[in-house]
C-alpha positions as CSV (number, residue, x, y, z in Angstrom):
1,A,35.5,-251.2,-19.0
2,A,34.5,-254.6,-20.4
3,M,34.1,-254.9,-24.2
4,T,30.6,-255.3,-25.5
5,V,30.3,-258.3,-27.8
6,I,28.1,-257.9,-30.8
7,R,27.4,-261.0,-32.8
8,F,26.7,-260.1,-36.4
9,Y,25.0,-262.6,-38.7
10,Y,25.0,-261.5,-42.3
11,D,25.0,-262.5,-46.0
12,V,26.6,-260.3,-48.7
13,L,23.3,-260.5,-50.7
14,S,21.9,-258.2,-48.1
15,P,22.7,-254.5,-48.7
16,Y,21.2,-253.5,-45.3
17,S,23.8,-255.9,-43.8
18,W,26.5,-253.9,-45.6
19,I,25.3,-250.7,-44.1
20,A,25.0,-252.1,-40.5
21,F,28.4,-253.8,-40.9
22,E,30.1,-250.5,-41.9
23,V,28.4,-248.5,-39.1
24,L,29.4,-251.0,-36.4
25,C,32.9,-251.1,-37.7
26,R,33.1,-247.3,-37.4
27,Y,31.8,-247.6,-33.8
28,K,34.2,-250.3,-32.6
29,T,36.5,-248.0,-30.7
30,K,33.8,-245.4,-29.6
31,W,31.6,-248.1,-28.1
32,N,34.4,-250.5,-27.1
33,L,33.0,-253.3,-29.3
34,K,34.1,-256.8,-30.1
35,L,32.4,-257.5,-33.4
36,D,31.9,-261.2,-33.9
37,L,31.2,-261.6,-37.6
38,R,29.2,-264.8,-38.5
39,P,28.5,-265.3,-42.2
40,F,25.3,-267.3,-42.7
41,F,23.2,-268.3,-45.7
42,L,20.3,-265.9,-46.1
43,S,18.2,-268.2,-48.4
44,G,18.4,-270.9,-45.7
45,V,17.2,-268.4,-43.1
46,M,14.3,-267.3,-45.3
47,Q,13.3,-270.9,-45.7
48,G,13.8,-271.9,-42.1
49,S,11.7,-268.9,-40.8
50,G,9.0,-269.1,-43.5
51,N,9.9,-265.5,-44.5
52,T,9.8,-264.1,-48.1
53,P,12.5,-261.7,-49.4
54,P,11.3,-258.0,-49.4
55,G,12.5,-257.7,-53.0
56,A,9.9,-260.2,-54.1
57,N,7.2,-257.6,-53.5
58,A,7.2,-255.0,-56.3
59,F,6.1,-252.2,-53.9
60,K,8.9,-253.0,-51.4
61,A,11.5,-253.4,-54.2
62,T,10.7,-249.9,-55.5
63,Y,11.0,-248.5,-52.0
64,I,14.2,-250.4,-51.3
65,Q,15.9,-248.9,-54.4
66,K,15.2,-245.4,-53.2
67,D,16.0,-246.2,-49.5
68,L,19.4,-247.6,-50.4
69,Q,20.2,-244.4,-52.3
70,R,19.4,-242.3,-49.3
71,L,21.4,-244.5,-46.9
72,S,24.3,-244.6,-49.3
73,A,24.5,-240.8,-49.2
74,F,23.9,-240.5,-45.5
75,Y,26.5,-243.1,-44.5
76,Q,28.8,-242.4,-47.4
77,I,28.9,-246.1,-48.5
78,P,29.3,-246.4,-52.2
79,L,26.2,-248.6,-52.6
80,Q,24.9,-248.8,-56.2
81,P,22.0,-251.3,-56.8
82,P,23.1,-253.8,-59.5
83,S,21.7,-253.6,-63.0
84,N,19.7,-256.8,-62.4
85,M,18.7,-257.1,-58.8
86,V,16.5,-260.2,-59.6
87,E,19.5,-262.0,-61.0
88,L,21.7,-261.2,-58.0
89,M,19.1,-262.0,-55.3
90,F,17.1,-264.8,-56.8
91,E,19.0,-266.5,-59.6
92,R,22.7,-266.4,-58.5
93,G,22.4,-266.1,-54.8
94,S,25.5,-266.1,-52.5
95,L,26.4,-269.7,-51.6
96,P,30.0,-269.6,-52.8
97,S,30.6,-266.2,-51.2
98,Q,29.2,-267.3,-47.9
99,R,31.3,-270.5,-47.9
100,L,34.4,-268.4,-48.7
101,L,33.7,-266.1,-45.8
102,T,33.0,-269.1,-43.6
103,A,36.4,-270.5,-44.6
104,A,38.0,-267.1,-43.7
105,R,36.2,-267.1,-40.4
106,L,37.8,-270.5,-39.5
107,Q,41.2,-270.1,-41.1
108,C,42.1,-266.4,-41.0
109,P,39.5,-264.5,-38.9
110,D,41.6,-261.3,-38.9
111,K,40.9,-261.1,-42.7
112,L,37.2,-261.6,-42.4
113,E,36.2,-257.9,-42.0
114,D,38.2,-256.8,-45.1
115,L,37.2,-259.7,-47.2
116,S,33.5,-259.2,-46.4
117,R,33.8,-255.6,-47.5
118,Q,35.5,-256.5,-50.7
119,I,32.7,-258.9,-51.7
120,W,30.0,-256.3,-50.8
121,I,31.8,-253.8,-53.0
122,R,31.7,-256.2,-55.8
123,A,28.1,-257.1,-55.4
124,W,26.6,-253.7,-54.4
125,C,28.9,-251.2,-56.0
126,R,30.7,-252.7,-59.1
127,D,27.9,-255.0,-60.2
128,E,30.2,-258.1,-60.4
129,N,29.2,-261.7,-60.3
130,I,29.9,-262.8,-56.7
131,I,29.4,-266.5,-57.4
132,S,32.2,-266.5,-60.0
133,Q,35.4,-267.9,-58.6
134,D,37.3,-265.3,-60.6
135,T,35.6,-262.5,-58.8
136,L,36.0,-264.1,-55.4
137,R,39.7,-264.8,-56.1
138,K,40.2,-261.1,-56.9
139,A,38.4,-260.1,-53.8
140,C,40.7,-262.3,-51.7
141,K,43.9,-261.1,-53.4
142,T,43.2,-257.5,-52.4
143,V,43.4,-258.5,-48.7
144,M,45.7,-261.6,-48.5
145,S,48.5,-263.6,-50.0
146,E,48.1,-265.8,-53.1
147,E,48.7,-268.9,-51.0
148,L,45.9,-268.0,-48.5
149,T,43.7,-267.0,-51.4
150,E,44.0,-270.5,-53.0
151,Q,43.4,-272.1,-49.6
152,L,40.1,-270.3,-49.1
153,I,38.9,-270.8,-52.7
154,S,39.4,-274.5,-52.3
155,G,37.5,-274.3,-49.1
156,I,34.3,-273.5,-51.1
157,Q,34.1,-277.2,-51.9
158,D,35.2,-278.5,-48.5
159,P,32.6,-280.5,-46.6
160,V,33.8,-279.1,-43.3
161,I,33.2,-275.5,-44.5
162,K,29.8,-276.4,-46.0
163,D,28.7,-277.9,-42.7
164,K,30.0,-274.9,-40.7
165,L,27.9,-272.5,-42.9
166,K,24.8,-274.8,-42.4
167,E,25.5,-274.8,-38.6
168,T,25.8,-271.0,-38.4
169,T,22.6,-270.6,-40.4
170,Q,20.8,-273.0,-38.1
171,E,22.2,-271.3,-35.0
172,A,20.8,-268.0,-36.2
173,I,17.4,-269.6,-37.0
174,D,17.3,-271.1,-33.5
175,L,17.9,-267.6,-32.1
176,G,14.9,-266.3,-34.0
177,A,16.5,-265.0,-37.3
178,F,14.2,-264.3,-40.2
179,G,16.5,-262.1,-42.4
180,A,19.7,-260.1,-42.4
181,P,21.4,-258.5,-40.7
182,F,20.6,-260.3,-37.5
183,I,22.4,-258.8,-34.5
184,I,22.9,-260.2,-31.0
185,V,24.1,-257.8,-28.4
186,E,25.3,-259.4,-25.2
187,V,24.5,-257.2,-22.2
188,D,25.1,-258.4,-18.6
189,G,24.9,-262.0,-19.6
190,E,21.6,-261.4,-21.4
191,Q,21.2,-261.4,-25.2
192,E,19.3,-258.6,-26.9
193,V,18.2,-259.3,-30.5
194,F,18.1,-256.7,-33.2
195,F,17.2,-256.9,-36.9
196,G,18.1,-254.6,-39.7
197,G,20.3,-251.7,-40.5
198,D,18.4,-249.0,-38.6
199,R,18.6,-249.9,-34.9
200,F,21.8,-248.1,-33.9
201,E,20.2,-245.6,-31.5
202,I,18.5,-248.4,-29.7
203,I,21.6,-250.5,-29.6
204,A,23.5,-247.5,-28.2
205,H,20.8,-247.0,-25.5
206,T,20.9,-250.8,-24.7
207,I,24.7,-250.8,-24.1
208,G,24.7,-247.4,-22.3
209,K,26.6,-245.6,-25.1
210,K,25.9,-242.6,-27.3
211,W,24.8,-242.7,-30.9
212,E,26.8,-240.0,-32.8
213,G,25.4,-240.4,-36.3
214,P,27.1,-241.8,-39.4
215,L,30.7,-241.0,-38.3
216,V,31.7,-240.6,-42.0
217,E,35.2,-239.4,-40.9
218,L,35.9,-243.0,-39.8
219,R,34.6,-244.6,-43.0
220,S,36.7,-247.2,-44.8
221,K,38.6,-246.7,-48.0
222,Y,36.4,-248.1,-50.7
């Protein structure tokens, strides 16, 4: 049977993207998926679509904290909201991380899944500063050689990488993105668009597969 291609636009600032990413990784074999990971810049998507971050609303922010706890338990993903969510989301942001992941996508795509996970773990589990080069360097070193690490770190300042991230962000906006994760499922030459980390049953139905729950037995080593 032909593989189903799922294009996954994401930013490590988004905890719901981490959940959706892990679930789709677990379903790769069961659903015969090719997961096409496309790091984009969430702040750019918010601006381009005229959206406001859910965390900017106090009621939503309170709900999200509780919701993430439940999802973490259900999917067995070690998600711990950072000590200062405002600092992570609105002051520091994710530009260096997303450039680093863009460099990985271009230069060593086979490392992109593991590197993305390593950065999410640092942002949403260990409460580390993901715009610090030191943190990003350590994340790289867990999944690749020293030489490749330095190559990617230098890519953060590379105009080609900067442009590619802008291009991917614009590509998502042109497809209708207004937040993360933004998921495109290609079915019979048509593109079905999904938003968020809670559409797995509908995605399964769309591609003619079965949703079998969180598949925690296939979870990654965190």
